[in-house]
C-alpha positions in Angstrom: -106.9 114.4 75.4 -109.8 112.2 74.5 -109.8 111.3 70.8 -113.6 111.2 70.9 -113.8 114.9 71.7 -111.3 115.7 69.0 -113.4 113.6 66.5 -116.6 115.3 67.6 -115.3 118.8 67.2 -113.8 117.8 63.8 -117.2 116.6 62.7 -118.8 119.8 63.8 -116.1 121.8 62.0 -116.7 119.7 58.9 -120.5 120.3 59.0 -120.0 124.0 59.4 -117.6 124.1 56.5 -120.0 122.2 54.3 -122.9 124.6 55.2 -120.7 127.6 54.4 -119.6 126.0 51.2 -123.2 125.4 50.1 -124.3 128.9 51.1 -121.4 130.5 49.2 -121.3 128.4 46.1 -125.0 127.9 45.4 -125.4 125.7 42.3 -121.7 125.5 41.5 -120.7 122.3 39.7 -117.6 121.8 41.9 -119.6 121.9 45.1 -120.0 118.2 45.3 -116.3 117.6 44.7 -115.3 120.1 47.4 -117.6 118.4 49.9 -116.3 114.9 49.1 -112.7 116.0 49.4 -113.4 117.7 52.8 -115.1 114.6 54.1 -112.3 112.4 52.9 -109.7 114.6 54.6 -111.5 115.0 57.9 -112.6 111.4 58.3 -109.4 110.0 56.9 -107.1 111.8 59.4 -109.5 111.2 62.3 -109.4 107.5 61.5 -105.6 107.6 61.3 -105.6 109.4 64.7 -107.6 106.6 66.2 -105.2 104.0 65.0 -102.3 106.1 66.5 -100.6 107.3 63.4 -98.2 109.8 64.7 -98.9 112.7 62.4 -102.6 112.4 61.9 -103.6 115.3 64.1 -100.8 117.4 62.8 -102.1 117.1 59.2 -105.7 117.6 60.4 -104.5 120.7 62.1 -103.1 122.0 58.8 -106.4 121.2 57.0 -108.5 122.8 59.7 -106.2 125.9 59.5 -106.7 126.1 55.7 -110.5 125.8 56.1 -110.4 128.4 58.9 -108.7 130.8 56.4 -111.5 130.1 53.9 -114.1 131.0 56.7 -112.3 134.3 57.1 -112.5 134.8 53.3 -116.3 134.2 53.6 -116.5 136.8 56.3 -114.5 139.3 54.3 -116.5 138.7 51.1 -119.8 139.1 52.8 -118.8 142.4 54.5 -117.6 143.8 51.1 -120.4 142.4 48.9 -123.4 144.7 49.0 -125.2 142.9 46.2 -126.2 140.0 48.4 -129.4 140.4 50.5 -128.6 141.5 54.1 -130.2 138.4 55.7 -128.1 136.1 53.5 -124.9 138.1 54.3 -125.5 138.1 58.1 -126.4 134.4 58.1 -123.2 133.5 56.2 -121.1 135.8 58.5 -122.7 134.3 61.6 -122.1 130.7 60.4 -118.5 131.5 59.4 -117.8 133.1 62.8 -119.2 130.0 64.6 -116.9 127.9 62.3 -113.9 129.9 63.3 -114.8 129.5 67.0 -115.3 125.7 66.6 -111.9 125.5 64.8 -110.2 127.3 67.6 -111.8 124.9 70.1 -110.4 122.1 68.0 -106.9 123.4 68.3 -107.5 123.9 72.1 -108.6 120.2 72.5 -106.1 118.7 70.0 -103.0 120.6 71.2 -102.4 118.3 74.3 -102.6 115.3 71.9 -100.2 116.8 69.4 -97.8 117.9 72.2 -97.8 114.3 73.6 -97.0 113.0 70.2 -94.0 115.3 70.0 -92.8 114.4 73.4 -93.1 110.7 72.6 -91.2 111.1 69.3 -88.4 113.1 71.0 -88.1 110.6 73.9 -87.9 107.7 71.4 -85.2 109.5 69.4 -83.2 110.3 72.5 -83.2 106.6 73.5 -81.8 105.6 70.1 -78.7 107.7 70.6 
């Protein structure tokens, strides 16, 4: 699979995560730290994927999985929290659902790349024996 498509979907996933993080945390002091860490993780592993580090997309898949779980937490929190105005709740739920869909697309596009990495590693290890 094309690394550019994987990087584009990763960037879209990162943007949606940042938007959800801003919507959910408001003026939290740790918001900036969370955003910086997310940017470093997403960009770092995409760069490592471009330079053909074997496990870059595997680790990025784990990171995206963790952030997908946080999007489910946002959806759950917004459904249960009646103190938040309805427009704000539905907006956060909508953005989180879009984020989950984008992350599932990331897995769909990245899976052939991850599979090829596994096949290449196994073939190389078989040749060593």
